[in-house]
N, C-alpha and C positions, 0 to 999 in steps of 0.2 A: 812579328811581335807575340810576346807573350800576354795573350787574352788574360788569362786567370791571375797574373799578377795585376794588370791591370783594373781588375775588378775586385781583387780582396785589396789593392788601396787605396778605391773608389768608397767600397762601403764599409769596411774596417772591419768584414766579416773574418774569423778566425780560418773559416773552410768553406770551401765549394762542396756540398753534401752529395748533387748530382747535377747533370743535364738532364735537357730534353731538348731535342730537335724538334722545330714549329713548323719550320719549312724552308727548304732551299727557294734561294734564290734566281730568280729568273735566267736564262741563259749561263748557267752556274758560276752566276756571280757573288756567290758567297753562301752566308747561310743566317737564319735565325735560330735562335737557340733561347731556352729556357734554364737561368741559372739559380739553383735552390741553395740556400747559401746557411751556413751555423752563424750566431754572431750578427757584429753589425747592425748597419743601419737596416738595414730590408729584410724579408725573409726570401724574396725569389726577383730576380728581376728579369728585365729580355734583351741579349746583345743582337744587335744587327752588326753583324760582321759582314763587308765587304770588302773581296778580295779579286780585284780588278784583273784575270786572266789576259795574256799573252797573246793569245787569240783563243776566239770567237767562234764557235760552235752553234748557230739558232736552231730552237729544233723545228722551226718550220722549211730552214733552211739558208736563211738569211747569213752573211756574211759581211757586214758592210764596216767600213769606216765612221759613216754617218749612225750606223746604230749603234756603235761602241761609244761614240760621241754623247749620245742623248742620254743613253745611259750612267756617263761620266756625270753630265751636267746633273741628271736626276738625285744623282745619291747628293751630290754640294746643296742643289736647293734644298731634299732631303733634313741635311745637316744645318744647312739656314733656317729652314721652317722651325723647328724645334727648339734651336737655340735662343731666335728670335722672335717669332709668333704666336707656338705656343702657351707659352702663359699669361697670352691675353684673350684665352679660352676661359669660359668656365663650366657651369655643371650643365648647360642647357646644350651648349654644343660639345664636350666632354673630347679631350683629346690625352694621350701618357706624355707625359712629362720626363723631357730629358735630364739625364745624371750628368753626364758626360759624354764627350767626342773627342776619337784620339785618329790623329792620320799619322801614318807611318810609313813611305814607299810606296808602293800600291794598293794598302790596303786602311780603309777606313772603319772604326769600331763606331756605335755608335749606342750608349748603354743606358736605357729608358724603365722605367714604368712598366709592370706587369699586369696589365689590367685584370687579369685573369684572379691574380692575390687583391685587384684592388675589386672586386664584385662583380665583375664583367665576362664573365666565363663561359658564355652560351654564343654558338655561332649557328647561322641559319644557311638553307640554300634553299634555292627560290624554288621547290619543289614541294617546300616546308614551311612558305611566308605566306603568312595571312596579311588581309587587308588590314589592319590595328598594328602589325609589324612594321609596313611600309609605311602607313602614317608616323611613326615614332621617328624612323629617319628621316622622313621629308619635313618632321620639326628639328630635326639635328641640322638637318642641311641649311632650314629657314632662318634659323637662329646664326649658326656659322656667317650665313652669306650676308645677314642684316651687320653682326657684329664688326664684318670687315670693309662695307661698302665704303667705296669709294676710298680705299688705303691703300697708299703705296706698296710699291710689291718688290721693294729693294732685294735681292738677292734669289728673286723666287723667279720662275717662269712668266716674263711677259706675255704671253698666250696660255692659262692653264688648262690642260687635259692632254693624259698622254695618246692622244690620236690626231694632233694639232697638225693641219696642212703643209704649216712649212717644214716639221720637221719629219713629214713620210712622206719623200719624196719616191721612193721605191715604191710604197704599196701604190702612188697613185698612176706610177707606170703604169703596175699591173691590172689597175679597173680595168674591167670587163663592161660595166654600164657607160657607152660612150656619151652620152648625153649629162647624165651625172659627173660624167670626169671633166666633160666641158664647163659647168657650172661652179665646180667644186671651188677657185678663187671666188667667185660672186656671192658661193653660200657663206667662206671664212670672214668675207670682206663685213658682210652682213652683220654676221653676231659680232665682231670687230670694230663697228663703228656703233655698237648700241650705246648710247647715253648712258644711261647707268650698267656700272661696272661695279663687281666686288671682286672678292679672292676666291676661286673657284678649289675644289679638292682636288679635282682633275681625276681623280681616277675612285668614285662614290657608287662603286657595288655595293651590291648586298654583304659580299665574303670581307667588305674589312668595317664593315659594322658587329661592335660586340655588344651584346648586352648581356642585363641583371637577368637574377630571376624574377625579379619586381618590374622589369617592364624599361627600365632604365637604359641607355647605351652610350658608346662612345666609337669613336672612330679612330682608326690606323693608316699606315700606307701615305704618308703625303712626299712621294717622288715628283709627282706632276702637279701639286697646287701653285696656282700664278693666277693670274686676272682673266675674269672673264665674265660673260654673264651668269646668269646662278641656273638661267635655264637648260645649261648644258650639264651640269648636274643632276637637275631634276631628269630628265630625258636621260641618261645614261642611265640613275640608280634604277630607274622605274624598268628601265630595257633589260636589267638584270634579274628582275623580278618576276616575272609574266610572260609569257606566250602572247599571241597576238591576240587571240577573243579577249583576253582578261587586260590586255594593255586599252584597246577599245572599251571595252563594259566600264574599265574605271576611270577613264582620263578624266572626267569630267570631276568628279569627286576627287581624285588625288590634287589634282592642281588646284582646286579649289581651298584643298586643306592647305597646301603648302602656301597659298599666297595669305589665307588668314593668319599664317601663325606667322608668316612674313612682316605682315602690319602690325602685328602687335608687339615684335622685334625691333623693328626701325625707329630711327630718330625722327621726333614728330615732323623737321626742318625738310624731309624728305617727299617728294610729293607721292604719293603711293600711289595713285591710282593711273597716274604717268607711269610709273615703272610699272605698274601690272601689268598697263595695255602694250608697252613695250616687251617684254618680256613674254607676255601669252601668245602674242605676232611670232614671237623669234622661238617656238617649245618648236614648232616643226621642221623651224632650220637647224636646229639643236638637234634632233631627229636626223634629218637629211646631213649632215654634216657627219655623223657616228656612219651612218649607211656608206657612205663616201667611205668612210678606213675600210670597212667591214669589207667593201666589195673588193679591195683591190690588196688583202688582207689574208679573209679566209671567205670566198663568196658563199661555200656552204655553212659559214657559222647559222647554229640555231637564232640569233635574233635577225637575221635576214629573213622575216616573213612579212607576212602582208600588212600586217601593221602599218610598220617601219616601212615598208615599199608605199601604203598609200599618203604616206605624210610626205617623202621625198615627193613624190609624182605631182603632188601639191604645188610644193616647192617649184619645183620646172618650172610648172606651171604659171606661177606668179612670174617668176623671172624672166619667161618669155614676155611674158602682159607687159612686166617691165620693162 
């Protein structure tokens, strides 16, 4: 595929001034680049160039057909998201818009808005995130979840999140926490059986939020977007920001902020108190579900801390009683 030719044809630019590598895709499946253009419709754009390898060497040693198929599905889901769902968002849950998608052979090209050029150039890491930054991201998630409450997920994941149990049997097999391993299906069922379902981002970590200088933000990376309880995004986001002590310290404040924003954004026909009660009770289950994945994927991960263990143990005890 001639990427430069595709870009020039779509943008009507006279030439490509330069390209910048933004990041390589997981497991060598391609690259994300910024193209700076002369003339045409856009000064710059982002191109996600997916090149599916014939053989896959995973950085953690995984090399399975299931892993490969999961990635194939995730890129088709992302294409569907940008082409059919992204246009339904607004400034309260900003995402990049797609200009064009091209598929040829084992290559897929997603040509998208450059959020840096649109005023969102700031990226944060968990060691420099403030409580206000975290609240801004939770506001984004609340508006996003409200926007897509009870939406159909045609073409997206039937169960959103990249760590979903059904798609991670290899990691489940390698789990060291046997009690949690035995409870994995019950935890997954509890989350899937939630009455209130929305579309979840599915990979709502801090690194996937792009900030403006005045505090506004947008989100990227929609490979694992799909149906789910919103607290799965909330728990995962908080896990990406804070160590155990701060997770504990700020839990109530952050959850109150999220639910306040959700209430203000929701259609009044939805029983907010019932939703809040259900999702608040599922918050620990969302943490336990993530903890389950990490136990089999990377048991020494920094998120395997006392706070996540405590919530997981609470869930395991509750399931025993039930």
